Structure formats: C-alpha cells, structure tokens
C-alpha positions, 0 to 999 in steps of 0.5 A: 465503511458503509453499506449502500444503502447507509451511504445514500441517505447521507446528504451530499455535504455529508458524504463529501466531509466523510470522503475529505476526512477518511482520505486525511485518515489515510495518509495520517496512517501512512505517515505513522507507519513509515515512522513505525517502520524506519524506527523498526530498521532502525532497532533490527541494525542497532542489534546486528542485523544486515538490511540488503537493499535491492536497488537492482529488482530485474533478476528478481523480476526475471527469476519470478517471470513464469509467475507473472506470465501464468496469473498476470493477465487475470490480476493486471489491475491490480498489479499495476496498482502495486508497482505505480505505489 
C-alpha cells in the first residue's frame, strides 16, 4: 500500500515492478489459502464433521431475495465482483 504522494515519486519501471510482484504475492497467497482450506476440511472430516456441499444455491438465493432487493442496488458493483469470483 502506498500513499498517492509516495507512489507518484517512484519511477514508472519501479511502479511496474511493484505491480507485478504484488500480483505474484496475491496469487501465492491464494494458493496457500486454498491449501490451508483443503487441509482444514480434511481435518474436520477426520474428526467426524459432516460436510454438506450445496450444489443448488437457488433456494437460498430465493430466501434472501428481499435483502438483495433492498440493499442490492446500492452495492451492485461489489455484488457483481463477488458473484464472478
């Protein structure tokens, strides 16, 4: 994270390098998180937890539709990003 003032003092090459390395770090973190999540699920199953995968989210989405209708327009951009993830 940089302040706009500090960022603007960097050379374009340095900014590009930071962007590239930040993206690499982001992708590494996602990989580590996926590994951690998988290990946590395996541990939960090993101690007897029942994991229920939800294939059809439609009933849940229908149940929360009034909330979406009320708050959705204000947060449409964020909702779109979440749904595309």
